[in-house]
MITORMAR-926077 format. One record per residue: residue in one letter; x, y, z of N, C-alpha, C, CB in turn. Coordinates in steps of 0.001 Angstrom, whole numbers, plus 524288, in hexadecimal, padded with zeros to 5 digits. Glycine has a CB too. Example, Ala and Ser with C-alpha at 12.3 -4.5 7.8 and 13.67 -1.06 7.14 Angstrom:
# residues 2
a833867E9C681E788300C7EE6C81E78833907F31C81E7882C2C7EE8782356s832327F73681BA8835667FBDC81BE4832648001E81EBE837047FDAA8165D
This chain:
# residues 56
x9CAF4D58C6C1F969C67ED5BADC1E9C9C6DDD5F99C1A0E9C529D5E4BC2349x9C371D5FCCC16DB9C36AD631CC11CD9C1ADD6878C14439BF15D60C6C0CC4x9C466D6C0FC12629C38DD71B3C13529BF10D7361C0FC09C8BAD7514C1238x9BB03D75CDC11769B730D7844C0DE89B804D7D9CC0C799B242D780AC1005x9BCD4D7F96C0E2C9BD31D853AC0D7A9C255D867FC09F29BD76D8815C1340x9C463D8288C07AC9C85DD8328C03C59C56FD8494BFEED9CBD5D7E2AC030Ex9C847D890BBFC5A9C5ECD8AFEBF7CF9CAA1D8DC4BF4809C11ED8EF4BF95Bx9CB3ED8C03BF01B9CF0DD8EB7BECAB9CDC4D93E7BE9A79D077D8B12BE8E1x9C8CFD9564BEB529C79ED9A02BE8979C92ED9F40BEAD09C26FD9A09BE7D7x9CA1BDA311BE7759CC28DA7EEBE8BE9C8E0DAB01BEBF39CD5CDAAA4BE46Bx9CA49DAE62BEFDB9C6F0DB18EBF27B9C311DB4DABEF559C9E9DB4AABF57Ex9C528DB771BEB859C1F3DBAE3BE82D9BE19DB776BE4E29C59BDBE5ABE471x9BF0FDB36EBE3D89BB0BDAFB7BE0929B68CDAEEDBE4889BDC5DA978BDE96x9B7FEDADBABE9829B3DCDAC16BED6A9B0BADB0DEBEF059B663DA968BF27Ax9B311DB5CFBEF059B00EDB9FFBF0BA9AD5CDBCA5BECA89B304DBD75BF366x9AE6CDBB77BE7629AB46DBDCABE2DC9A72EDB995BE0CE9AF41DBF95BDE01x9A76BDB50CBE2259A384DB15CBE1BE99DCCDB28DBE2819A4BEDADD5BE4F0x999D9DB125BDF4B994F2DB237BE1339932FDAEB1BE5759916FDB21DBDD20x98F6ADB02BBE8D798E59DAC1DBED5198B99DA759BEACB98A84DAEA1BF221x98C4BDA2E7BEDEE9898ED9EC8BEC56983F4D9EB5BED2E98B90D9ACEBEE63x98010D9C7EBE96F97AB2D9D11BEAA4979B0D9928BEE4F9772CD9CC1BE621x97476D99E8BF06B97221D95E8BF3E4972ACD9046BF20796C7BD970CBF496x970A4D9009BECB6970C1D8AA0BEAA89764FD87FEBEA8196E7FD8AADBE521x979EDD8B5ABE8A597F0CD89CFBE8EE980EDD87C7BEE8998224D8E3CBE72Fx97F6FD8AF5BF251981DFD8A35BF7BD97EEFD852EBF96E980F6D8F7DBFC0Ex979D5D84DABF84397757D7F1FBF9FC97995D7B45BF7A4971B7D7E3FBF8E1x97B35D7B09BF2C597D63D76A5BF01D982BCD7573BF29B97DD7D77B9BEA25x98607D78F6BF39198AD9D78BABF67D98A0CD764EBFBEE98D26D7E2BBF6FAx986EAD7829BFF2D98529D75C1C03A998321D708FC0428981F6D786EC054Fx97FBBD6EFFBFFC797E5CD69A3BFF50982D1D663ABFE6897AADD68EFBFB47x985E4D6787BFA7998ABED63E3BF95E98E2BD634EBFE6598E79D6656BF495x98EB0D67C1C01409924CD676AC061398FB8D63A3C09EE99339D6D32C08E5x98AE3D642CC0AB5987BAD6043C0ECB98808D5AFCC0C9498141D61C1C0FA6x98774D5A84C07C8987D3D54D9C056C98CB8D5212C069598759D54EABFF7Ax99125D5556C053E9966ED52F9C0630996EDD51BFC0C0399B0AD56D1C045Ex9955AD55DCC0FE099616D54F1C152E99334D4FF8C16BA99458D598FC184Cx98EB6D4F4EC150C98BD4D4AACC16A198ED9D4558C14FB98629D4AECC140Ax990D4D4523C105A992FAD40CBC0D49997CDD3F6DC10D499482D4267C06F1x99AC8D43A4C12F999F32D42F4C162999D8DD3FFCC1BAC9A1BFD4894C171Dx9992FD42BEC1DA79979ED4086C22AD99559D3B1AC2211993B0D4409C2558x992D8D3978C1E1B990B1D34A9C1D6C994BAD30AAC1D2298D7ED3499C1903x99915D31BCC19B199D79D2E45C19669A056D2E08C1E229A0E0D2FA9C1559x9A0BDD3275C217E9A2D7D3159C26C099F99D2E5CC2A899A410D3610C2929x99A60D2E77C2A56997CCD2B19C2D0599777D25C2C2BBC993BAD2CB3C2D5Bx997EAD24EBC2646997E9D1F0AC23FF99CFED1D19C25DA99773D1E79C1D3Ex9A125D202DC25DD9A675D1DB0C275B9A682D1C88C2D849AB79D21C6C25C4x9A49AD1F33C30269A40ED1E8DC35F79A01DD19B7C37059A1C7D2421C38AFx99BEBD195EC33DB998C7D14C5C34D099B3FD0F82C334F993E0D155BC3202x99EA9D0F89C2F6C9A071D0B34C2DD09A566D091BC31909A1B3D0C11C2839x9A708D0CB8C34819AAC2D0B68C38529B112D0C83C36FE9A9D4D05BBC395Cx9B129D10BEC33929B628D11F5C31DD9B9A7D13C3C36509B5D7D15E0C2DC8x9B7BCD1507C3A879BB29D16F9C3F289BC32D1C9DC3EA99C095D1410C3F7Ax9C05CD1DADC40AB9C216D2303C40A99C3B2D2557C3B559C66FD2369C4438x9C18FD29A7C3A0C9C3D5D2C25C34FD9C8C1D2DE7C35409C10AD306AC3336x9CB7CD2BF4C31ED9D1C9D2CF1C31809D24CD311CC2DC19D55FD27C3C2F70x9D58BD352AC2DD79D6AFD38B3C29D29DC15D396BC29179D45ED3D6EC2AA7
C-alpha cells in the first residue's frame, strides 16, 4: 500500500509555507476521492469477473 505521508520537504519549508486556500484544498480532495473511486471500481470489476483472491 502506498503511504500518503511520505514527503521529502524540509520541516522549515513546511512550517513557513502559506496555508492552502479553500479552493486548493477542495481541488486536492476531489482528486483524492476520484483516485480512490477508480481503485474501488477496478477492485469491484475484478471481483465481478471472478479473478478470485487478490494476490500481492
